[in-house]
DSSP file (Angstrom, degrees, kcal/mol; ACC not computed):
  #  RESIDUE AA STRUCTURE BP1 BP2  ACC     N-H-->O    O-->H-N    N-H-->O    O-->H-N    TCO  KAPPA ALPHA  PHI   PSI    X-CA   Y-CA   Z-CA
    1    1 A M              0   0    0      0, 0.0     2,-0.1     0, 0.0     5,-0.0   0.000 360.0 360.0 360.0 137.4    0.0    0.0    0.0
    2    2 A S    >   -     0   0    0      1,-0.1     3,-1.1     3,-0.0     4,-0.3  -0.359 360.0-113.6 -75.9 159.1    1.4    3.4   -0.9
    3    3 A R  G >  S+     0   0    0      1,-0.2     3,-1.1     2,-0.2    -1,-0.1   0.805 112.3  63.3 -61.3 -32.0    2.0    6.0    1.7
    4    4 A T  G 3  S+     0   0    0      1,-0.2    -1,-0.2     3,-0.0    -2,-0.0   0.736 101.4  51.3 -68.9 -22.4   -0.7    8.3    0.3
    5    5 A N  G <  S+     0   0    0     -3,-1.1    -1,-0.2     2,-0.1     2,-0.2   0.456  89.2 101.1 -95.0  -0.3   -3.5    5.7    1.1
    6    6 A R  S <  S-     0   0    0     -3,-1.1     2,-0.3    -4,-0.3    -3,-0.0  -0.575  73.3-120.0 -85.8 147.2   -2.5    5.2    4.7
    7    7 A R        -     0   0    0     -2,-0.2     2,-1.1     1,-0.1     3,-0.1  -0.603  18.7-123.3 -82.4 145.3   -4.4    6.9    7.5
    8    8 A N     >  -     0   0    0     -2,-0.3     4,-1.9     1,-0.2     5,-0.2  -0.770  27.4-173.6 -87.2  98.8   -2.6    9.2    9.8
    9    9 A H  H  > S+     0   0    0     -2,-1.1     4,-2.4     1,-0.2    -1,-0.2   0.827  80.0  58.7 -67.5 -30.9   -3.3    7.5   13.2
   10   10 A R  H  > S+     0   0    0      2,-0.2     4,-1.7     1,-0.2    -1,-0.2   0.939 107.8  45.5 -64.1 -46.1   -1.8   10.4   15.2
   11   11 A A  H  > S+     0   0    0      1,-0.2     4,-1.9     2,-0.2    -2,-0.2   0.893 113.1  51.2 -64.4 -39.4   -4.2   13.0   13.7
   12   12 A T  H  X S+     0   0    0     -4,-1.9     4,-1.8     1,-0.2    -1,-0.2   0.893 107.3  53.0 -64.0 -39.7   -7.1   10.6   14.2
   13   13 A A  H  < S+     0   0    0     -4,-2.4    -1,-0.2     1,-0.2    -2,-0.2   0.873 107.8  51.5 -64.9 -37.2   -6.1   10.1   17.8
   14   14 A D  H >< S+     0   0    0     -4,-1.7     3,-0.9     1,-0.2    -1,-0.2   0.903 111.9  46.0 -68.5 -40.4   -6.1   13.9   18.4
   15   15 A R  H 3< S+     0   0    0     -4,-1.9    -1,-0.2     1,-0.2    -2,-0.2   0.817 114.2  47.8 -70.9 -30.1   -9.6   14.3   16.9
   16   16 A E  T 3< S+     0   0    0     -4,-1.8    -1,-0.2    -5,-0.2    -2,-0.2  -0.037  79.7 151.1-102.5  30.1  -11.1   11.4   18.9
   17   17 A R    <   -     0   0    0     -3,-0.9     2,-0.4     1,-0.0    -3,-0.1  -0.390  33.0-149.6 -65.4 135.2   -9.6   12.4   22.2
   18   18 A R        -     0   0    0     -2,-0.1     2,-0.4     2,-0.0    -2,-0.1  -0.900   5.1-154.3-111.0 137.5  -11.7   11.3   25.2
   19   19 A V        -     0   0    0     -2,-0.4     2,-0.4     2,-0.0    -2,-0.0  -0.920   4.9-164.8-115.2 135.1  -11.7   13.3   28.4
   20   20 A S        -     0   0    0     -2,-0.4     2,-0.5     2,-0.0    -2,-0.0  -0.973   3.2-166.5-119.5 131.1  -12.5   11.8   31.8
   21   21 A V        -     0   0    0     -2,-0.4     2,-0.4     2,-0.0    -2,-0.0  -0.969   3.4-172.0-119.5 130.1  -13.4   13.9   34.8
   22   22 A R        -     0   0    0     -2,-0.5     2,-0.1     0, 0.0    -2,-0.0  -0.971  19.0-129.6-123.2 135.9  -13.4   12.6   38.3
   23   23 A G        -     0   0    0     -2,-0.4     2,-0.6     1,-0.0    -2,-0.0  -0.468  14.4-129.1 -81.6 154.3  -14.7   14.5   41.3
   24   24 A I        -     0   0    0     -2,-0.1     2,-0.5     0, 0.0    -1,-0.0  -0.916  22.7-131.6-103.2 124.0  -12.7   14.8   44.5
   25   25 A R        +     0   0    0     -2,-0.6     2,-0.3     4,-0.0     3,-0.1  -0.624  31.6 178.4 -79.6 122.2  -14.7   13.9   47.5
   26   26 A R        -     0   0    0     -2,-0.5     4,-0.0     1,-0.1     0, 0.0  -0.812  37.8-120.2-121.1 161.0  -14.5   16.5   50.2
   27   27 A D  S    S+     0   0    0     -2,-0.3    -1,-0.1     1,-0.2    -2,-0.0   0.958  98.8  13.2 -64.1 -52.1  -16.1   16.7   53.7
   28   28 A T  S    S-     0   0    0     -3,-0.1    -1,-0.2     0, 0.0     2,-0.1  -0.960  86.2-111.7-127.0 144.6  -17.9   20.0   53.0
   29   29 A P        -     0   0    0      0, 0.0     2,-1.4     0, 0.0     3,-0.1  -0.402  33.6-108.3 -72.0 154.9  -18.5   21.7   49.6
   30   30 A D     >  -     0   0    0      1,-0.2     4,-2.4    -2,-0.1     5,-0.2  -0.675  39.4-178.8 -83.5  89.7  -16.7   25.1   49.0
   31   31 A F  H  > S+     0   0    0     -2,-1.4     4,-2.7     1,-0.2    -1,-0.2   0.810  77.1  57.1 -64.9 -30.5  -19.8   27.3   49.2
   32   32 A R  H  > S+     0   0    0      2,-0.2     4,-2.4     1,-0.2    -1,-0.2   0.934 110.1  43.5 -65.6 -45.1  -17.8   30.4   48.4
   33   33 A K  H  > S+     0   0    0      2,-0.2     4,-2.2     1,-0.2    -2,-0.2   0.909 115.1  49.5 -65.4 -42.2  -16.5   29.0   45.1
   34   34 A L  H  X S+     0   0    0     -4,-2.4     4,-2.5     2,-0.2    -2,-0.2   0.923 111.0  50.2 -62.6 -43.4  -20.0   27.7   44.3
   35   35 A G  H  X S+     0   0    0     -4,-2.7     4,-2.5     2,-0.2    -2,-0.2   0.919 110.3  49.1 -59.5 -46.8  -21.6   31.1   45.1
   36   36 A R  H  X S+     0   0    0     -4,-2.4     4,-2.4     1,-0.2    -1,-0.2   0.897 111.9  49.0 -61.1 -40.7  -19.1   32.9   42.9
   37   37 A T  H  X S+     0   0    0     -4,-2.2     4,-2.3     2,-0.2    -1,-0.2   0.918 111.0  49.7 -66.5 -41.9  -19.7   30.5   40.0
   38   38 A L  H  X S+     0   0    0     -4,-2.5     4,-2.2     1,-0.2    -2,-0.2   0.895 111.1  49.5 -63.5 -40.6  -23.5   30.9   40.4
   39   39 A L  H  X S+     0   0    0     -4,-2.5     4,-2.6     2,-0.2    -1,-0.2   0.904 110.5  50.2 -63.8 -41.4  -23.2   34.7   40.4
   40   40 A E  H  X S+     0   0    0     -4,-2.4     4,-2.3     2,-0.2    -2,-0.2   0.893 110.7  49.4 -65.6 -38.3  -21.0   34.6   37.3
   41   41 A L  H  X S+     0   0    0     -4,-2.3     4,-2.3     2,-0.2    -1,-0.2   0.906 111.2  49.7 -65.3 -40.4  -23.5   32.4   35.5
   42   42 A A  H  X S+     0   0    0     -4,-2.2     4,-2.6     2,-0.2    -2,-0.2   0.911 111.3  49.4 -63.2 -43.8  -26.4   34.7   36.5
   43   43 A R  H  X S+     0   0    0     -4,-2.6     4,-2.5     2,-0.2    -2,-0.2   0.923 111.6  48.5 -61.5 -44.5  -24.5   37.7   35.2
   44   44 A A  H  X S+     0   0    0     -4,-2.3     4,-2.3     1,-0.2    -2,-0.2   0.889 112.3  48.7 -62.4 -40.8  -23.7   36.0   32.0
   45   45 A D  H  X S+     0   0    0     -4,-2.3     4,-2.2     2,-0.2    -1,-0.2   0.909 111.6  49.0 -67.1 -42.3  -27.3   35.0   31.5
   46   46 A A  H  X S+     0   0    0     -4,-2.6     4,-2.3     2,-0.2    -2,-0.2   0.894 112.0  49.5 -66.1 -38.3  -28.6   38.5   32.3
   47   47 A E  H  X S+     0   0    0     -4,-2.5     4,-2.3     2,-0.2    -2,-0.2   0.919 110.4  49.8 -65.3 -42.5  -26.1   40.0   29.8
   48   48 A A  H  X S+     0   0    0     -4,-2.3     4,-2.1     1,-0.2    -2,-0.2   0.897 112.1  48.0 -62.9 -40.7  -27.1   37.6   27.1
   49   49 A R  H  X S+     0   0    0     -4,-2.2     4,-2.3     2,-0.2    -2,-0.2   0.890 111.6  50.0 -66.8 -40.1  -30.8   38.4   27.7
   50   50 A A  H  X S+     0   0    0     -4,-2.3     4,-2.4     2,-0.2    -2,-0.2   0.890 111.2  48.7 -65.7 -39.3  -30.1   42.2   27.6
   51   51 A Q  H  X S+     0   0    0     -4,-2.3     4,-2.3     2,-0.2    -2,-0.2   0.898 111.9  49.3 -67.0 -40.4  -28.2   41.8   24.4
   52   52 A A  H  X S+     0   0    0     -4,-2.1     4,-2.1     2,-0.2    -2,-0.2   0.884 112.0  48.5 -65.6 -39.0  -31.0   39.8   22.8
   53   53 A Q  H  X S+     0   0    0     -4,-2.3     4,-1.9     2,-0.2    -2,-0.2   0.896 111.6  49.2 -69.0 -39.9  -33.6   42.3   23.9
   54   54 A A  H  X S+     0   0    0     -4,-2.4     4,-2.0     1,-0.2    -2,-0.2   0.906 111.3  50.0 -65.4 -39.4  -31.5   45.2   22.5
   55   55 A Q  H  X S+     0   0    0     -4,-2.3     4,-1.8     1,-0.2    -2,-0.2   0.892 109.6  50.9 -64.2 -39.6  -31.1   43.4   19.3
   56   56 A A  H  < S+     0   0    0     -4,-2.1    -1,-0.2     1,-0.2    -2,-0.2   0.850 110.8  49.4 -67.3 -33.7  -34.9   42.7   19.1
   57   57 A Q  H  X S+     0   0    0     -4,-1.9     4,-1.1     1,-0.2    -1,-0.2   0.852 110.6  50.5 -72.3 -34.9  -35.6   46.4   19.7
   58   58 A R  H  X S+     0   0    0     -4,-2.0     4,-2.3     1,-0.2    -2,-0.2   0.839 100.7  62.7 -71.8 -33.5  -33.1   47.5   17.0
   59   59 A E  H  X S+     0   0    0     -4,-1.8     4,-2.0     2,-0.2    -1,-0.2   0.914 103.8  45.1 -64.4 -46.0  -34.5   45.2   14.3
   60   60 A P  H  > S+     0   0    0      0, 0.0     4,-2.2     0, 0.0    -1,-0.2   0.897 113.6  52.4 -63.7 -36.7  -38.0   46.8   14.1
   61   61 A D  H  X S+     0   0    0     -4,-1.1     4,-2.0     1,-0.2    -2,-0.2   0.904 109.7  48.1 -63.3 -40.9  -36.4   50.3   14.1
   62   62 A A  H  X S+     0   0    0     -4,-2.3     4,-1.4     2,-0.2    -1,-0.2   0.875 111.1  50.7 -69.2 -36.3  -34.1   49.3   11.3
   63   63 A A  H  <>S+     0   0    0     -4,-2.0     5,-2.5     1,-0.2     4,-0.4   0.890 111.0  48.8 -67.1 -38.4  -37.1   47.9    9.2
   64   64 A R  H ><5S+     0   0    0     -4,-2.2     3,-1.0     1,-0.2    -2,-0.2   0.889 108.7  53.4 -69.2 -37.9  -39.1   51.1    9.8
   65   65 A D  H 3<5S+     0   0    0     -4,-2.0    -1,-0.2     1,-0.3    -2,-0.2   0.806 107.9  50.8 -66.9 -29.1  -36.1   53.2    8.7
   66   66 A R  T 3<5S-     0   0    0     -4,-1.4    -1,-0.3    -5,-0.1    -2,-0.2   0.541 120.1-111.7 -85.0  -6.2  -35.8   51.2    5.5
   67   67 A G  T < 5 +     0   0    0     -3,-1.0     2,-0.2    -4,-0.4    -3,-0.2   0.589  67.2 146.0  88.2  12.4  -39.6   51.8    4.9
   68   68 A E      < -     0   0    0     -5,-2.5    -1,-0.3    -6,-0.2     2,-0.2  -0.562  47.5-122.2 -81.5 147.6  -40.6   48.2    5.4
   69   69 A E        -     0   0    0     -2,-0.2     2,-0.2     1,-0.1    -1,-0.1  -0.570  26.7-112.7 -84.3 150.0  -44.0   47.4    7.0
   70   70 A A    >   -     0   0    0     -2,-0.2     3,-1.0     1,-0.1     4,-0.2  -0.536  19.5-122.9 -78.0 151.8  -44.2   45.4   10.1
   71   71 A D  G >  S+     0   0    0      1,-0.2     3,-1.1    -2,-0.2    -1,-0.1   0.778 108.7  63.9 -64.8 -28.5  -45.8   42.0    9.9
   72   72 A D  G 3  S+     0   0    0      1,-0.2    -1,-0.2     2,-0.1    -3,-0.0   0.713  87.2  70.9 -70.2 -20.2  -48.3   43.0   12.6
   73   73 A A  G <         0   0    0     -3,-1.0    -1,-0.2     1,-0.3    -2,-0.2   0.638 360.0 360.0 -73.3 -13.6  -49.9   45.7   10.4
   74   74 A A    <         0   0    0     -3,-1.1    -1,-0.3    -4,-0.2    -2,-0.1   0.478 360.0 360.0 -75.1 360.0  -51.5   43.0    8.1
């Protein structure tokens, strides 16, 4: 078999990498770390919602500026 028809096993191994995560059992959870993570997730969610709302408000304004009718007017 020629070299051009062989598979590159090293590249295949990189693409099919498997990750295993194991938890460390502790006596008490780190509530401070959990709280910070929860706050950061809440901030990210609020920011994403605000951006989506701002985008939704801009789209009808842009359609009106171009002279297009809104779908609700029908």
